[in-house]
C-alpha positions in Angstrom: -12.5 -7.3 -9.4 -9.9 -9.1 -7.3 -6.2 -8.3 -6.2 -4.9 -9.3 -9.8 -7.2 -6.7 -11.6 -5.7 -3.8 -9.2 -2.1 -5.2 -10.3 -3.0 -4.5 -13.6 -4.9 -1.4 -13.3 -1.5 -0.1 -11.4 0.7 -1.6 -13.9 -1.2 0.5 -16.8 -0.8 3.7 -14.9 2.6 3.3 -14.5 3.5 2.2 -17.8 0.9 5.4 -19.0 3.2 7.5 -17.0 6.6 6.1 -18.2 5.1 6.5 -21.8 4.5 10.0 -21.6 8.0 10.5 -20.1 9.4 8.4 -22.7 7.4 10.0 -25.2 9.0 13.4 -24.5 12.4 12.3 -24.2 11.7 10.5 -27.6 11.1 14.0 -29.0 13.8 15.2 -27.3 16.3 12.7 -28.5 14.9 12.5 -31.9 15.2 16.9 -31.9 18.9 16.7 -30.7 19.7 14.2 -33.2 18.5 15.8 -36.1 20.0 19.2 -34.9 22.9 17.8 -34.3 23.5 16.3 -37.7 22.2 19.4 -39.3 24.7 22.0 -37.7 28.0 20.0 -37.3 29.6 17.4 -39.6 29.7 14.7 -36.9 29.0 10.9 -38.1 25.4 9.6 -38.1 26.1 7.4 -34.9 27.9 10.0 -32.7 25.1 12.2 -33.5 22.9 9.8 -31.9 25.1 8.9 -29.4 24.8 13.2 -28.0 20.9 12.4 -28.6 20.5 9.6 -26.5 22.7 11.3 -23.5 20.6 14.3 -23.8 17.7 12.2 -23.6 18.4 10.0 -20.7 19.1 13.1 -18.6 16.0 14.4 -19.6 14.2 11.0 -18.6 16.1 10.8 -15.3 14.3 14.0 -13.9 11.0 12.8 -15.7 10.9 9.7 -14.3 12.3 10.6 -10.8 10.0 13.5 -9.9 6.9 12.3 -12.2 6.8 8.3 -13.2 8.3 7.5 -10.0 8.1 10.0 -7.5 6.2 7.8 -4.9 9.3 5.3 -4.9 11.8 4.4 -2.6 14.2 7.8 -2.2 16.6 6.5 0.4 18.9 4.8 -1.9 19.6 7.7 -4.6 23.0 7.0 -5.3 22.6 3.4 -6.0 19.6 4.6 -8.0 21.2 6.8 -10.3 24.5 4.6 -10.7 21.8 1.4 -11.8 19.6 4.2 -14.1 22.8 5.1 -16.0 24.2 1.3 -15.9 21.0 0.8 -17.5 20.7 3.7 -19.4 23.9 3.0 -21.4 22.7 -0.7 -22.2 19.7 1.0 -23.5 22.3 3.3 -25.2 24.2 0.5 -27.0 21.2 -1.2 -28.2 19.4 1.8 -29.8 22.7 2.7 -31.6 24.3 -0.4 -32.3 20.9 -0.7 -34.1 21.8 2.4 -36.1 24.9 1.2 -36.6 24.4 -2.3 -38.1 22.1 -0.3 -40.4 24.5 2.4 -41.5 27.7 0.7 -41.3 26.4 -2.7 -42.2 24.0 -2.4 -44.7 24.9 1.7 -46.0 21.2 2.4 -45.3 22.3 6.1 -44.3 20.0 8.6 -45.6 18.2 11.1 -43.4 14.9 9.2 -43.5 16.9 5.6 -42.9 18.8 7.1 -40.0 15.7 8.2 -38.2 13.8 4.9 -39.0 16.9 3.1 -37.2 17.2 5.8 -34.2 13.3 5.0 -34.0 13.4 1.7 -34.2 16.6 1.4 -31.5 14.6 3.6 -29.1 11.7 1.1 -29.3 13.5 -1.9 -28.6 15.8 -0.3 -26.1 12.8 1.5 -24.6 11.5 -2.2 -23.6 14.3 -3.0 -21.9 14.6 0.2 -20.0 10.8 0.1 -18.9 11.7 -3.5 -17.7 15.1 -2.5 -15.9 14.3 0.9 -14.3 10.9 -0.7 -12.7 12.7 -3.8 -11.9 16.1 -2.6 -10.6 15.9 1.4 -10.5 12.9 2.8 -9.0 12.2 0.0 -6.5 8.9 -0.2 -4.9 8.4 0.7 -1.3 8.1 -2.4 0.9 3.8 -2.0 1.8 4.3 -1.2 5.4 5.9 1.8 4.4 4.2 2.8 1.3 1.0 2.7 3.8 3.0 4.7 6.8 3.8 7.2 3.9 -0.1 7.8 2.6 -1.1 7.9 6.2 1.3 10.5 7.5 0.6 12.4 3.6 -3.2 12.4 4.5 -2.8 13.3 8.3 -0.8 16.5 7.3 -3.5 17.5 4.6 -6.0 19.7 5.7 -9.9 19.2 5.1 -11.2 22.1 3.4 -13.5 23.9 5.5 -16.9 24.0 3.0 -16.7 20.0 3.5 -17.3 17.5 6.2 -15.2 14.7 7.0 -17.2 11.8 5.8 -17.6 8.8 8.3 -15.2 5.7 8.0 -17.3 3.2 6.7 -15.8 -0.6 7.4 -16.3 -3.4 4.7 -16.9 -6.9 6.3 
């Protein structure tokens, strides 16, 4: 098991956490979409844009405080600006597909609207995962990450029932 497998393991772990937040965001998005459609007379794409915006806000909180809580927080304004920029691109991808299905092909039954909303979310999610991890929630440089982990470990008291284990040096 070399360097590549640990990197793959971290990526899989990150993708799972991204997926957990994204899955919850998907439910928020679809629930708000169908709620707005049932209680208002708004057109389908407008209802979808409202739902997407609510999901974007939900996802930012989830990504910042769960998926990427260990990432650099020193550039919060830049981070939020980039998050909003890439979220808007995702919104255009997601709702552009729904718009094309609704107005280009006339597929506008509730089932068809949900299918194209879901497909749009899927395509936009691939874009968001790439852009958020590449540009928004940047990894800390390794030295800062190690220093941060060491200070975190140093501040954590050892439970009194456990004796600290001697450090083993691997050659």
